[in-house]
N, C-alpha and C positions, 0 to 999 in steps of 0.2 A: 539770396535776396535780390530781387530786381530793384535797381535804383533808377529814379527819374530825375532828369536835369532839364529844367526849363530855362529859356533864355530869350532875348529879343525885346524885352520891355524897355521902357524909358519914358521920358517926358516929351509930350507931343501937344501941339495946339489943337483946339477943336477943329474938326474937319480933316485932320491928318490921318496917317496910316501907320500901322506897325505890323510886323510879321513875327509871331512867336514860334519858337521851336521847342520840341520836347523830345529828348533822346532817352530811350530806355536801354539799360545795360544788357537786358535779355530780349528775347523775342516775344514778349508778352502781347504786343499789339498784333502779332500774327495769329493769335488764337482768341483774341477778345476785342470787343468794341473799344474804342478809345474816345475819351471825352476831355474837354477843357472845362474847368470850373474857375470861379473867381470869388474872392472874398474882400468886400470893402470894410473899412474900419467900422466896428460896432454892428456889423451885419453877419448873418450866417453865410457859409459857403454855398454858392448856388451853381447849378449846372448851366453852362453856356452853350456848348455844342457837342454833338456826338457824331462819330463816323463808325458805321457798322462794318462787319467783315465783308459784306458784299458791296460796300461802297456807298450805300445810302447814308444820308445825313439828316440830322435833326437839330433845330436851333431854338433857343429861348426866343420868345416873341420880341424881347427888347433888342435883340441883335439881328433878327432876321432881315436879310437883304443887305446887311452891312458887313457881316463876318462870314468867313468861309473856312471850313475845316478840311484838311486833307492829310494823307498819310503816304509815307514811303516805306514799305515793308522791308526793302533791302537794307535800309539804313536804320530800321527800328525807330523811326522818327514820325512824329505827328506835328502838323503845323496849324496855326490859326492866323489867317490873314484878316486883319481888322482895318476896315475903311470907315470913313465918315465918323471918326471917333467923337464921342461926346463926353463932357465932364462926368456924367454918371457912369461911364465905363471905367473910371478910376478904381483900381482894385489890385490885389495880388492875384495873379493868374497861375493856376496849377493844371497839370494834366494827370490823368489816371485812367483806369479802366472805365468802361461804360457804367451808367447809373445802376444797372441791375447785376453787375458783376462784382465779384470779390475784389476789394481794393488792395493794391500793393502799397508799400510805404510811400507816403507823400514826399515829394521833393520840397525844395526851399521856395519854389515859386519864383515868379518874375513880376516886378512891380511895373504897373502901367499907370501913368499919371497924365490926365488930359486937362490941360490948363493953359490959359493965355497969359 
């Protein structure tokens, strides 16, 4: 079973930046698109960003221009660079396969809190 471990979250002021990392125990991201998702309290989990095998990326409108997803296949790791953070970005962030792919077990996520 592939395990996913997210890290890099924390408390940041509005306008600040964070870089999230997601390490997979296997090479799942070498054969599948990878995505970041987030879930705010009382809300459904939503898709934030996707990076496809060829390197193309896609973003939710709410984060376009502020977030950047990338991957390092040699390290089985996917990153999410988050800039110009807003309070509405507060959520638990998770990584997994792309939106059209079969999901692996979800990790514990990493909490991002944007507050002054």
